[in-house]
C-alpha positions as CSV (number, residue, x, y, z in Angstrom):
1,M,0.0,0.0,0.0
2,R,2.9,2.4,0.8
3,Y,4.5,1.8,-2.6
4,L,1.1,2.2,-4.3
5,L,0.6,5.6,-2.6
6,L,4.1,6.7,-3.5
7,I,3.5,5.8,-7.2
8,L,0.2,7.6,-7.1
9,C,1.9,10.7,-5.7
10,F,4.5,10.7,-8.5
11,V,1.8,10.1,-11.2
12,T,-0.2,13.0,-9.8
13,L,2.8,15.3,-9.7
14,A,3.8,14.3,-13.2
15,W,0.3,14.9,-14.5
16,S,-0.1,18.3,-12.9
17,S,3.4,19.4,-14.0
18,A,2.6,18.3,-17.6
19,G,-0.6,20.3,-17.5
20,L,1.3,23.4,-16.3
21,A,4.0,22.8,-19.0
22,D,1.3,23.0,-21.7
23,E,0.6,26.6,-20.5
24,I,4.3,27.7,-20.9
25,P,5.1,29.6,-24.1
26,E,7.3,27.6,-26.5
27,V,10.8,28.8,-27.4
28,K,12.6,28.0,-30.7
29,A,15.7,25.9,-30.6
30,D,17.9,28.7,-31.8
31,E,16.5,31.4,-29.6
32,A,17.4,32.6,-26.1
33,E,14.9,34.3,-23.7
34,A,14.9,36.0,-20.3
35,W,11.8,36.3,-18.2
36,L,11.2,38.0,-14.9
37,V,9.1,35.6,-12.7
38,T,7.3,37.0,-9.7
39,F,5.7,34.7,-7.1
40,G,2.9,36.1,-4.9
41,P,2.9,36.0,-1.1
42,G,2.4,32.6,0.7
43,E,1.0,31.7,4.1
44,V,4.2,31.0,6.0
45,Y,5.7,34.0,7.7
46,W,8.9,34.1,5.5
47,E,6.7,33.9,2.4
48,R,4.6,37.0,3.2
49,F,6.8,39.3,1.1
50,G,6.6,37.2,-2.1
51,H,9.5,35.9,-4.1
52,N,11.0,36.3,-7.6
53,A,13.4,34.8,-10.0
54,I,14.9,35.2,-13.5
55,W,13.9,32.5,-16.0
56,L,16.4,31.8,-18.8
57,R,15.5,29.7,-21.8
58,E,18.3,28.8,-24.2
59,P,17.7,25.3,-25.7
60,A,21.0,25.3,-27.6
61,V,22.9,24.9,-24.3
62,G,20.3,23.1,-22.3
63,I,19.1,26.0,-20.1
64,D,15.5,26.1,-19.1
65,H,15.9,27.2,-15.4
66,T,14.8,29.7,-12.9
67,F,17.6,31.5,-11.1
68,N,16.8,32.8,-7.6
69,F,18.5,34.0,-4.5
70,G,16.0,33.0,-1.8
71,Y,17.3,29.8,-0.3
72,F,18.4,29.2,3.3
73,D,19.1,26.0,5.2
74,F,17.9,25.3,8.8
75,E,20.6,22.6,9.0
76,Q,23.3,25.2,8.3
77,E,26.0,25.4,11.0
78,N,25.0,27.8,13.8
79,F,21.9,28.8,11.8
80,F,19.8,30.1,14.8
81,L,22.8,31.8,16.4
82,N,23.6,33.6,13.2
83,F,19.9,34.5,12.9
84,L,20.0,36.0,16.4
85,K,23.1,38.0,15.5
86,G,21.7,39.2,12.2
87,R,24.3,37.3,10.2
88,M,22.1,35.0,8.1
89,I,23.6,33.3,5.0
90,Y,21.3,32.8,2.0
91,F,22.3,31.2,-1.3
92,S,21.4,31.2,-5.0
93,V,20.0,28.2,-6.9
94,A,19.0,27.3,-10.4
95,Q,15.9,25.0,-10.7
96,P,14.3,23.4,-13.7
97,S,11.5,25.8,-14.6
98,V,8.5,23.5,-14.8
99,R,9.3,21.9,-11.4
100,E,9.7,25.4,-9.8
101,F,6.4,26.6,-11.2
102,E,4.6,23.5,-10.1
103,F,5.9,23.9,-6.6
104,Y,4.5,27.4,-6.3
105,R,1.2,26.4,-7.9
106,Q,0.8,23.7,-5.3
107,Q,1.5,26.3,-2.6
108,N,-1.3,28.4,-4.1
109,R,1.0,31.3,-4.9
110,S,0.5,33.4,-8.0
111,I,3.0,33.2,-10.8
112,R,3.5,36.3,-13.0
113,L,5.7,36.0,-16.1
114,Q,7.3,39.0,-17.9
115,K,9.3,38.3,-21.1
116,L,12.1,40.8,-21.4
117,D,13.2,42.5,-24.6
118,L,17.0,42.1,-24.3
119,D,19.5,42.3,-27.1
120,S,22.2,39.5,-27.4
121,S,24.8,41.4,-25.4
122,Q,22.3,42.2,-22.6
123,Y,21.1,38.6,-22.4
124,G,24.7,37.4,-22.4
125,R,25.7,39.5,-19.5
126,L,22.6,38.4,-17.5
127,R,23.2,34.7,-18.3
128,D,26.9,34.8,-17.5
129,Y,26.3,36.7,-14.2
130,L,23.6,34.2,-13.1
131,L,25.7,31.2,-14.0
132,H,28.6,32.7,-12.0
133,E,26.4,33.3,-9.0
134,I,25.1,29.7,-8.6
135,K,28.6,28.2,-8.5
136,P,29.3,26.6,-5.1
137,E,32.1,29.1,-4.4
138,N,30.0,32.1,-5.2
139,R,26.4,31.2,-4.3
140,D,26.4,32.3,-0.6
141,Y,25.7,35.9,0.4
142,R,25.0,37.9,3.6
143,Y,21.2,38.4,3.8
144,D,19.6,41.6,4.9
145,Y,15.8,41.9,5.2
146,Y,15.6,45.2,3.2
147,L,19.0,45.9,1.6
148,S,20.2,42.5,0.3
149,N,17.5,39.9,-0.1
150,C,16.2,37.7,-2.9
151,S,14.5,40.6,-4.6
152,T,17.3,43.1,-4.5
153,R,19.7,40.5,-6.0
154,I,17.3,40.0,-8.9
155,R,17.0,43.8,-9.2
156,D,20.8,44.1,-9.4
157,A,21.1,41.4,-12.0
158,L,18.5,43.1,-14.2
159,D,20.3,46.4,-13.7
160,L,23.6,44.8,-14.8
161,A,21.9,43.5,-18.0
162,L,20.3,46.9,-18.7
163,D,23.6,48.8,-18.4
164,G,22.5,50.5,-15.2
165,A,19.2,51.9,-16.7
166,L,17.1,50.5,-13.8
167,A,19.2,52.2,-11.2
168,S,19.4,55.5,-13.0
169,S,15.6,55.7,-13.4
170,T,14.8,54.8,-9.8
171,K,17.5,55.9,-7.4
172,D,16.4,59.5,-7.4
173,Q,12.7,58.7,-7.5
174,A,10.8,58.7,-4.2
175,A,9.2,55.4,-3.2
176,N,5.5,55.0,-2.9
177,L,5.9,53.3,0.5
178,N,8.8,52.9,2.9
179,F,10.1,49.8,4.5
180,R,7.7,49.8,7.4
181,D,4.6,50.5,5.2
182,H,5.4,47.5,3.0
183,T,6.1,45.3,6.1
184,R,2.8,46.3,7.6
185,R,0.6,45.9,4.6
186,L,2.0,42.4,3.8
187,T,1.7,41.0,7.3
188,Q,-1.4,42.8,8.7
189,M,-3.5,39.7,8.2
190,Q,-1.4,37.8,10.7
191,Y,-2.2,39.1,14.2
192,W,0.9,38.1,16.2
193,Y,3.5,38.1,13.5
194,Y,2.5,41.7,12.6
195,L,2.7,42.8,16.2
196,G,6.0,41.1,16.8
197,L,7.5,42.9,13.8
198,E,6.1,46.2,15.1
199,V,7.8,45.6,18.4
200,G,11.2,44.7,17.0
201,L,11.6,47.1,14.1
202,G,13.1,50.5,15.0
203,Y,13.2,53.9,13.3
204,P,15.5,52.9,10.4
205,V,12.5,51.2,8.6
206,D,10.5,54.5,8.8
207,R,13.0,56.6,6.9
208,P,12.1,57.8,3.4
209,V,13.5,55.5,0.7
210,S,13.9,55.6,-3.1
211,R,12.0,53.5,-5.6
212,W,15.3,51.6,-6.0
213,D,15.2,50.7,-2.3
214,E,11.5,49.8,-2.6
215,M,12.4,47.0,-4.9
216,F,13.2,44.8,-1.9
217,I,9.6,43.7,-2.6
218,P,9.4,41.4,-5.7
219,M,6.1,42.8,-6.8
220,V,7.6,46.3,-7.0
221,V,10.4,45.0,-9.2
222,A,7.7,43.5,-11.6
223,D,5.7,46.8,-11.6
224,E,8.8,48.9,-12.3
225,I,10.0,46.6,-15.1
226,A,6.6,46.7,-16.6
227,V,6.8,50.5,-17.3
228,M,10.4,50.6,-18.5
229,T,11.4,51.1,-22.1
230,V,14.4,49.9,-24.0
231,S,17.3,52.2,-25.0
232,G,19.4,52.3,-28.1
233,E,18.0,50.9,-31.3
234,G,14.2,50.9,-31.1
235,A,14.3,53.2,-28.1
236,G,10.9,53.9,-26.6
237,R,9.3,50.6,-26.9
238,S,8.4,48.6,-23.8
239,L,11.0,46.5,-22.1
240,V,8.4,43.8,-21.5
241,L,7.3,41.9,-24.6
242,Q,4.8,39.7,-22.8
243,D,3.2,40.1,-19.4
244,S,0.9,37.3,-18.2
245,M,-0.2,35.2,-15.2
246,L,0.8,31.6,-15.4
247,F,-1.2,30.9,-12.3
248,T,-3.5,33.1,-10.2
249,S,-3.8,32.4,-6.5
250,T,-7.1,32.1,-4.7
251,A,-5.5,33.7,-1.5
252,T,-6.5,37.2,-0.4
253,V,-4.5,39.8,-2.3
254,P,-2.6,42.2,0.1
255,T,-3.8,45.8,0.2
256,A,-1.9,48.4,-1.7
257,D,-1.4,50.5,1.5
258,P,-1.2,49.4,5.1
259,E,-4.5,49.6,7.0
260,S,-5.0,51.0,10.4
261,K,-4.8,48.1,12.9
262,W,-4.3,49.8,16.2
263,L,-7.9,49.4,17.4
264,R,-7.6,45.6,17.5
265,Y,-4.6,45.9,19.8
266,L,-6.2,48.5,22.0
267,L,-9.1,46.1,22.5
268,L,-6.7,43.4,23.5
269,G,-4.9,45.7,26.0
270,L,-8.2,46.8,27.5
271,L,-9.4,43.1,27.7
272,V,-6.2,42.1,29.6
273,V,-6.7,45.0,32.1
274,A,-10.4,44.1,32.5
275,I,-9.7,40.4,33.2
276,A,-7.0,41.3,35.7
277,W,-9.3,43.8,37.5
278,I,-12.3,41.5,37.6
279,S,-10.3,38.5,38.8
280,G,-8.8,40.7,41.5
281,K,-12.4,41.1,42.9
282,F,-12.5,37.4,43.7
283,M,-8.9,36.7,44.6
284,P,-6.8,37.7,47.7
285,P,-4.8,40.9,47.3
286,V,-1.6,38.9,46.6
287,W,-3.2,38.0,43.3
288,L,-3.1,41.5,41.8
289,A,0.3,42.1,43.4
290,G,1.6,39.0,41.6
291,L,0.2,40.1,38.3
292,A,1.7,43.6,38.6
293,H,5.1,42.3,39.5
294,A,4.9,39.7,36.7
295,W,4.2,42.5,34.2
296,L,7.3,44.4,35.4
297,L,9.4,41.3,34.8
298,I,7.9,40.7,31.4
299,G,8.2,44.3,30.3
300,G,11.7,44.8,31.6
301,T,13.0,41.5,30.1
302,S,11.5,42.4,26.8
303,G,13.3,45.7,27.0
304,L,16.6,44.0,27.6
305,V,16.0,41.9,24.5
306,L,15.2,45.0,22.4
307,A,18.3,46.7,23.7
308,F,20.4,43.6,23.0
309,L,19.2,43.5,19.4
310,W,20.0,47.2,19.0
311,L,23.4,47.3,20.6
312,F,24.9,43.8,20.2
313,T,23.7,42.4,16.9
314,D,23.8,43.3,13.2
315,H,20.1,43.8,13.1
316,T,20.3,47.4,12.0
317,V,16.5,47.6,11.6
318,A,16.2,47.0,15.4
319,S,18.2,50.1,16.3
320,L,16.8,53.4,17.6
321,N,13.7,51.6,18.7
322,A,11.2,53.9,20.4
323,N,9.5,50.8,21.9
324,L,12.2,50.8,24.5
325,L,10.1,53.6,26.1
326,L,7.3,51.1,26.5
327,F,9.4,48.0,27.3
328,N,11.9,49.9,29.5
329,P,14.5,47.7,31.2
330,L,14.5,50.2,34.1
331,V,11.1,49.0,35.2
332,L,12.9,45.9,36.6
333,L,14.0,48.2,39.5
334,G,10.3,48.5,40.4
335,L,10.5,44.8,41.6
336,V,12.4,46.2,44.6
337,P,9.6,47.2,47.1
338,V,11.1,50.6,47.9
339,L,11.4,51.4,44.2
340,N,7.8,50.4,43.3
341,R,6.8,54.0,42.6
342,F,9.9,54.6,40.5
343,G,8.9,51.6,38.3
344,A,5.4,53.1,38.1
345,L,6.7,56.5,36.9
346,V,8.8,54.7,34.2
347,L,5.8,52.8,33.0
348,M,3.5,55.8,32.8
349,G,6.2,58.3,31.6
350,G,7.0,56.0,28.7
351,I,3.4,56.1,27.5
352,V,3.3,59.9,27.7
353,V,6.6,60.4,25.9
354,S,5.6,57.9,23.2
355,F,2.4,59.8,22.4
356,I,4.4,63.0,22.2
357,L,6.9,61.5,19.7
358,L,4.0,60.6,17.4
359,V,3.3,64.3,16.9
360,F,6.7,64.9,15.3
361,P,6.8,64.8,11.5
362,N,9.6,62.2,11.3
363,H,8.9,59.5,13.9
364,Q,8.8,55.8,14.4
365,Y,5.4,54.3,13.7
366,N,4.6,52.3,16.8
367,L,0.9,53.1,17.3
368,D,-0.1,49.5,17.3
369,V,2.4,48.6,20.1
370,L,1.4,51.8,22.0
371,A,-2.3,50.8,21.7
372,I,-1.9,47.4,23.4
373,L,0.6,48.5,26.0
374,A,-0.9,51.8,27.1
375,P,-3.8,50.3,29.1
376,I,-1.6,47.7,30.7
377,N,1.3,50.0,31.6
378,L,-1.0,52.7,32.9
379,A,-3.0,50.2,35.0
380,V,0.1,48.6,36.5
381,G,1.8,52.0,37.0
382,W,-1.3,53.3,38.8
383,Y,-1.4,50.2,41.0
384,F,2.1,50.7,42.2
385,F,2.0,54.5,42.4
386,R,-1.1,54.6,44.7
387,G,0.8,52.2,47.0
388,Q,-1.0,49.0,46.0
């Protein structure tokens, strides 16, 4: 039965791959083509930002592969330690195109194909660069969430092929959305993942960026390539010869702009305070005292983690984090009985200062974090300040 099921799985995969292959445009034996492939967001947290690849088709030399820079290995030596330090290593891979497309179709992730109008020298540069990058000695690179990821590497490869035209047209152009805006809009459907990112990301992701920087998102690369024109002979015509959807996902499409989500976190913060207050009516006084001291421990420890990420790791996006006003390590001093009121002042003062910072034109967006913590910090601060 086990072997029968295994055979059935292979037959099913082969049948579905064959069906998908029928939808792929044909290429003549003496031609060479380059396509930008954009995969839509997935359900797993590291898939929320989408993915992309360059698909080369050159039958004369046996190339029909997608080249991408989005692979990592959990079995890699010291993977989690490097992740904590912000020193993650990703690598590039070339995959047979039909197998790659079928994988993403089975994951219910959309597949957008854009055939590029490249001359022979541009195609040659792109092909040689990609073949160089997948060699074992060249394939590894230092990953950065926003500055050096799978999408920025594709962007750079295309810019190389286009003689720098992509950079020259976008580096001085203001982005539609900054790093945080894209992060928020692509994760807002996931309650805790969204909140965790909002806690850990500091002011660097709020700064204005260029359209070039914005192409850390694969879908932005696709949109920018779609409006480009070729230079030289035939200048003015579209860079994209064909733009089509090989597969359309049934998943919810992310919004174009981040939506306001602070209310759902305010409701959670108020609910926590309400449950603590009501339970205190039926429990001995030590119950509320225990909850208040536990929150000081949780908040102070969380602050130490945020400070560690800022000061002792390479996670530059965690620096200058205004959430340290809300998760302040100094509240740990409030665990000492004679310093209870000091801890209370730190809790309540952090809320006040955080609200004031939101008034400034250039500030870290942390309204969601502030919404959930304001009721809790104020309640615990008031409990200690009034002398329990």
